[in-house]
N, C-alpha and C positions, 0 to 999 in steps of 0.2 A: 426350377423357378428362375425367372430372370434376375440377373445380378444388378443391383442399383448402386449408383455412386453415393459416396458419403456427402454430407452437407445437407442444407435445408431442402433443396429440390429433391435430392435423393431420398430423404426421409418422407417427403410428401408423396413421391412416386411409390415408395414401398408401402406407405399407409393406404394409398389409393388401391394398390393391388390387394392388400389384406381386407380393405373395406368391401371390395367387390366380391372377394372369394370367401371370406369368413366374417360376414357382418355380425353374427351373434357373438363371436369372440371379441370383436372390437367394442361392441356395446358393453359387454361384461367388463372389459378393461376400463372403460370410461367410468362405470359405476364404482369400480374398485379404486379409481384414481391412479392407475398405474401407467396410463398413456399420456404422452405429452399433450396437455390440453390445448395449448395454442395451435399446435399443428392440426389437431382434430377439428378445431373450429374452422381453420382455413380449409381443411379438407371437406368439411360439410358444405361450406359455401361453394367450393369448387365443384362438388358433386351436383350442385344445382345450377352451375354456370351454363353459359351458352346464350343463345338469343332469347329475348323476352317472349313470353307466351302471349301473343296478341289476343288469343281467345280465352284468356283466363277467366274473365267475368262472363257469366252466362248471358245468352241472347234473350231468353224469355224466362221469367219467373213462374209462369203458369205450370202447375203441377202436371206431370205426365201420368199415364195410366198406371205404370208400375209403382208410383208413389202414392196412389190413392187407394190402395188395398184396404178394405174395411171402412172407408170414409163414406159418409152419407153425401148425397148431392148437395152442392153449395146453396142451391136455391136461386131465385131471381136476383139479378143485379149483384151477385157475389160469385167468387171463384176460389178454388184452392190454389195456393201459391207456395213456392219454395224460394224464399228470398236469396239464399246463398248456397245452392247445392254444390257449387264449385269449391266450397271450403271443406267438403267431406273428403278426407284424405286417409291414407293407409295408416296402420298402426306404426309402421316404420317411420313414416313422415312425421307422425305426431310425437314420436319419441324425441325427435330433434326439435320440432317446431311447435309442439304443444297441442293439447286438446282444445284449449281456449273455449269459445262458445260455438264450436263447429256444429254440435248436435242441434243447437237452437236454430242456427242459420239453415240447416238442412231439413228441418221438420216442416211438413206441410201445415199451413194455417189457412183459415177462411177469412178473406178480406173483401170489402165492397169494391166494385168496379168504379173507377174514377170517370166522371162525365163532366167535362168542363162547362157545358152549357146548362147544367142543372144543379150541380153541387153549390150549396150556399146561395141558392137563387140564381145561379148563373155567374160564371167568372170569365174574365178575359186576361190574357197575358200582357203584362205591363213591361216586364224587363226580364232578361236572363242574367243571372249572376252566379254566385258560388265562388268558393275559394279554389284551391288547387285540387281538392279531393272530392267535393260535393257538387253534383249538378243541381242547381236550384233556380227557381223562377219566382218572380214577384207577380202575384195575381191580384185582381181587384174585383169586388162584387158591385152590384148595382147601386149600393148605398155609398160607395166610395171607400169602403174598408179594404185594407191591404192584407194579403195572406202570403205566407211563405210556403212554397211547394218544393221539398228537398228530397233528393234521392236517399234511400236508406243505406244501400251499399255504396261504397266509395272506391275511387281509384286514386291512390296516392302517388302515382308515378310522376306527376308533374312537380312534386316537391324536391326531386333529386336533379342534379345537373344533367344536361342533355346526354352526355356520354353514357351515363349509367342507365338511362331509360331503355336501352336496347340490350341490357345484360340481365343476369340472374338477380340483380338488386331489385329490379322492378317486380320480378316474380315473388321475391321474399316480402317486399312491402305489401303487395296485394294480398298475399296469403295471411299476413299478420292482421289484416282488417277483421279476421275472424275472432279477434279478442273482444271486439265490441259486442254489446247486447243490442240487437236491432229493435227490441221492444221495450227497452228500459225507460225510454221517455214517457211511456204510457203510465208508469207507476207514479211519476213525480207530482202531477197535479193534485192528487188527493192529499199527499203529504204536505205540499206547499200551502194548500188551502187551510189545512189544520193549523199550521204554525204561523200563518199570516204573511206569507211571501207571495208577491205577485207572480203570475204564471200564465202561460198559454194553455190551450186545450188541444194537444196533438191528436190527429187521426191518421190512420194508415189506409192507403188505397193501392190498388193494382191498376196500371194503365195498360189496356189491351195492346197486343202486338200490332193490330190493324188501325189503331187510333190515329187520326190525322188532324185532330182539333188544335194541336200546337203549331200547325203550319210548318214553317221552315225548321222549327225545333223538334218536330215529331220524332226523328230518329233518336233524340236524346232522352225521350221518355218512354218510348214503345217497349212493352214487355217488362217494365221495371216496377218495383215497389217504391212508393213515395210517401212522405209524411206531409200533411197539411196542417198548418197552425197559424194563428193570428200573428200579424206584425203590428208593432206599435210605433208609428212614425209621425202621424199627423192627427189633428183634432177629430176627423171622422172615425179614427180608430178608438176613440174613447167609448167605453162601455160602462155598464153598471158596476163592473169590477174596479173602476177607477173614479169613484164619486167626487174626489177632490182634485182630479187632474185637469189642468188647463191645456196641456199639450204634451208631446213626447219629443225627446232628443236622443241622439246617439252619444256614445261615450266621448268621442273627440270634441263634439260641440259642447257637451256639458263641462268638460275640462277647460275648454277655452273660456267659457263664460265664468266658471268658478275663479280662474286666475285673473280675469279682467276686472272683476268687481267683488268686493267683500260683502255684497248683498246676496251672493249666490253660494249655496252650501249643498254638500252631499249629506243625505240622511244616513249618518254613520251607524246608528243602532239598527236600522232596517237592513243596511248592508251586512253588518255582522250576523244578523239573523239568516240572511240569504247564504252567507258563506258557511255557516254551520250546517245548513241544509245541504250544501255542496259536499261537505265532509260526510254527512250521513249517507248520501247515495254514492259516494266515491267519485264525484265529478272533478277530475283533475285539470280539465281544460277550460279554465275560467279567465282567459285573458280579456283585454279591454273590449275586444270585438264581440264578446259573448253577453253583452248587457245593453239593454235600452233603459231609459229613465223617464218616469212620469214627472212632469213639471207641476209643482204645487206652490202657489203663492200664499204667503202669510204676511200681511201688512207690507212693509217695505222690502221684505226678504223673499227669496225664492229657494225652494228645496228640490233636489233631484232624488227621487225615490227609485230604488233599483227594480228592474224587471229582468230576471235571468232568462236566457233563451238558448236554443241549440243544445239540447241535452243528449248529444250523440255519444258521450263518453262515460255515462253512468254504468255502474256494475261491470266494470272491465275485468276480464279474466286473461291475464297476460303472463303470469309468473310460472306457468307450467311449461314443460319442454326444456330440453338441455340448453339450447341457445337463448331463448327468451329469459330463462331463469338467471343466466349469467348477465345478459344484457340489461335487465331491469334491476340489477343490484344497486345499492346506494352509491357505488363508485362509478356507475355508468349511466344508463338512462333511467334515473331514479323515478321520474314522474309517472312512468307507466306502471303504477302500483296496482296489483290485483285486489279486487274487492273480496273482503272476508268479514269475519265477525268482530274484528277489533280495529283500533287505530294504531297499528304498529309503526306507522311512518307518516305523521301529520305533515311534515315538511314536504313530502312528495306531492301532496295535494295543493301546495302553495307555490310551487315553482312557476307555473305558467301565469299565475295571478299576482306575482310579486309586485309588478308596477301598480296595479289598482289597489292591492291590499295596503301598500305603504302610504298611498294618498287618501284612501277612503276609510281607514281604520285607525288613525293615529290619535283620535280624541279619547277613546274609550279606556276606562280603568278596568282592572282585573275584576272588580266587583260587578261592573256592568256586563262584562263578558259572561260571568258566572250566572247572573240573573237571566240573561237571554237563553243560555243553555238550559237552565232549569225550567224556564217557560216552555221551551220546545219539548223537553222530556214529558212534561205534564200533558201537553197537547197531543202528543203522539202515543195514544193508547194502543194496546194490542189490537183493538177492533179497527182503529184507523189504519194501522199498518197492514192488517189482513185485507181490508177493503182495497187499499192501494195496490197490493200485489195481485188481487183478483182482476185488475184491469188488463192483465196479460191475456192473450188469446188462450183458450182452454188447453190446446195441446202443449203450449209453452209453459203454462202454469203447472201441468202435470210433470214436466221435466224439472223445473227449477223453482216453483212457487214456494214450497216449504223451506228450501234452503234460503231463498231471499228473505222470507219472513223471519227466519231465525237470525240472519245476519243483521237485518234492520233493527230488530228488537235488541240484540246485543249491543249494536253501535249506539242506539238510543240510550241504553243504560250507561254507556261509557262516554257520553257526549260531554259531560262536565269536565272530565279529564282531558278530552280533546280540545275543549275551549281553553283550558289552562295552558296547554301546550301551544296552541295557536297564538295566544296572547304573549307568551314568553318569547316566541320567535320574533314577533313584531316589535316587542318592547326593547330588543337589543340596541337598535339604533333608530331613532325617531326624528323625522324631519317635519317641522312645523312651518308651513309656507303661508305668506300673506297673499297679497294680490297686487294689481297695478294701481291700487288706491292706497291712501295713507293708513297705516296701522301702527299701534304702539305695543311693543313687546316688553313684558316685564318678567324678569327672572329673579327669583328669591331663593337663595341657598338656605333652606330652613335649618338644616342640621347636617351631620356627617352622612346621613342616609338619604335625605329627601331634598328634592329640588322642585320648586313650584314654577310653572310657566303659565302666564296669562297673556292673552292678546285681546286688545280692544280696538274698536274703530271710533274715531271722534265724529261728532256731528258734522255733516257736510251736505250742502245743497239740498236741504230739507230732509235728508236721511238722518234718523235719530242715532245717537251713540249706542253702542252695544258691546257686550263682552262676546267675543267670537270664539274664544278658546280658553279652557282652563284644565290643567291636569297636574297632578303631583307625581313626579318620577322617583323611583327608588334605586339606590346605588347597586343593590344586588340583582336588579332586573335589567337596568339600562347602562350600556357602555358609552353612549354618546347621544347628545341632543344637538340637533342642527336647526337653526332659525334662518329663514330666508325672507327678506323683505320684498323681493322682486322690484317693482317700480314705485314711483312717487317718493315723497319725503317721509321716511319712516323713523321711528324712535325706538331705541333699544336701551333698556336700563337693567343693569345687573347689580344685585346687592347680596349681602350675607357674609358673615365671618364664621368659617368652619375649619375643621382639621382635614376633612376629606370631602370630595364632591364629584359629581358626574361631569366629565369633560364637556365643554360647550363650544360649538362653532357658530359664529354669527356672520352671515352673508348679507350685507346691507342692500345690495342690489342697485338698480338704477335710481337716480334721484339724489337729492342732497340730504343725506341721512345724519341723524344725531345719535351717536353710540357712546355709552358711558358705562364703564365697569368699575364700581366702587367696592366690589367684593374682595374677600381675602380668604385664601385656602393655604393651610400650612404646607411647608415643603418648598423645594426649589422649582418643581415643575409647575408651569403656568397652565391653569385649567380652562382658560378662555382664549380662543383664537378668533381674531377679527379680520374678515376678508372684505375688502372693498377697494375702490380706486383711490389713489393717493390724494387727488384734488376734489374739491367740491363737497366734502363731508366734514362734520365736526365730531371728532373722536377723542374721548378721554380713556386712555388705557389703564390708568391707575397702576397698582402694583401686581395685578393678577392677569391682565390681558396681554397677549402676544400680538405684536403688529405683523399682520400678513397682508397689508395693503400693497397694491401694485399698480403699475401703469397699464397693465394688460386688461382690456375690457372684458375678456373672456371669463374673468372672475365672476361676472354676473350670470353666467350661463346656468340654466336650470331646465331639465327635461320636463316640460309641462304636459305634453300629449303623448309621450312614448313613441315618437317617430324615429 
C-alpha cells in the first residue's frame, strides 16, 4: 500500500484510499463513531468534487417506455411523466445524502398537457420572473386575472457565489432538492378551506417538449412539469373567495402603508391562523415574499388579510442521510426540519418568518393563540385530512398517503402545544411600533409580574380616536418590551410602583415627543431606557428612566420593510 504523509492532507489521502478500496469498512466505522467525522465529511464532499454536472436536471419529464410497465394509456390530453428521475440514486449515494423524497420524484404520474391557448379560456405570457431557484411566469386570462406558472423542479445553483457554481457544490445543492415533496401543495387547499385560511388552487401540468407557445421563453418550459395557480395582485383577481376584498397588495407595500398611517392594520388573528397551518404542514419557508394581502376597508380603517402562497416546502424530508442529518441539526441549518408526526422543533419553522412574525403577531395573548389552535383542531376532522391527502396523484398516494395522513392527524392533536411554544418564542421580546402619525403610548406596571401596554390614536382630520393596541405582558414570559413612536409628535407615559418589572425601552422617533416615566421599581437597576435625540423633545426621566438620548439621528432607525 502507498505510504501517506502525516498531517491533515495525509489523513485525507489515506482515507480516500480506504474509501475507494474498502467502502463497507469505512461505512461501518462511521456508524460505530470510530472514524474522525470531520475528515470523513470533507472526504465525502471531495468524492463528489470536480466540475459541475451540467446535465443534472433531466431534459424531458415525459415517461419513457421502461418506466410505463403496467401503466394504462394516459388518455387524450394527458401523459405519464416522471418529474425528477435524476434524483433516483444508488444506495451508496443515499447513505450519505439521504433517501429524502427521491421515490416520489421518480414515480410516474399522469398529468394533463398544458395548452397556453385553451387553459382557463386562453392565457398569454405577461412576464417572466422567479427567484434564484424557480422558473416562473406571470400569465393573464381573457378576464384580466393573473396566474402564476412555476416550475416544480428547481435549480438552486444561482444562490451560491459564481466560483462554486462550477464545482461539486452545485451538484450537492441540486441533489438536495429531492428533499421537497413536488405534490405537497395539492394537499394544502382542502386544509386551508376547512380552517378559514385564504389559499390558491394549484394544478400541475406537463409542457410538451415541442411546445413553442411561450415564444422566446419556450426552452425554459419545454419538457418540464409546472404548477399553475392564481395570483392575487389587482382588483380583477377578486373572486367569490374574497367577498370583502377591495384590492390586493404585496407585503412590502402593506408594510409601507401600515407604518405610514395608524388607520392601516394587519389582521393578526388571521395571520396567526395561517401560521399555525404552516406548522401543521411543515412549511418552513414563510418569509415576507411568501404572502399576498387582501385589502378590506372597515369605516376609517383598512385591514390587510393574509393570503399564503408558494407552498414549495411543505412535507420536507431532509433529515435522513449522514450529511443532511448533521447539517440540519439545531447547531447548523436548523430550518431544514424534516416533516414527521410531532413538533419537536417549532423554532425551526419560525426562522425564515422571523421578520413577519415579530411585526404581525405582537398583539395576541396566549389565550387567543390557544383558542385559534383549538378552532383549527375542531375544523380538521379525520375526514377533512383524508380528503386533503387524497388530492395527491394515485401513484403518489399509494407511496406516502397513509404516512401523511397519520402525521397530519398527529400534528393536529398536538397543535395546542405547538401554539403555546410559538407564543412563548414570540413573547420573549416584543416590539410595539406606532406609525408616522401621532400615537399615545401608555405603560402601566400593574404589579411585579404584569405590565400593561395600551396605544391610542387621537382624533385627527376627521379620523375618529381609537385604541390601536392593548396587551398585558407577564414577567415570566417576556424579557423586554420595546416601544417605537416612529414619526410625528408622540406621547409616552409610564406609571406604576412595583418591586420587579419587565425592562422597557422607548424609542421616541422623529418628531417632538413627550415622554414621561413616573414609575418606580425597587432596586438600583433602572428598568426604563429612553432613546431619542437630545433636542426637540420634552422628557421627564423621573427616578426610574435611564437617559439614552443622543445627537446621532440614527437612534430613530427602524427596519420597516425588511430590506
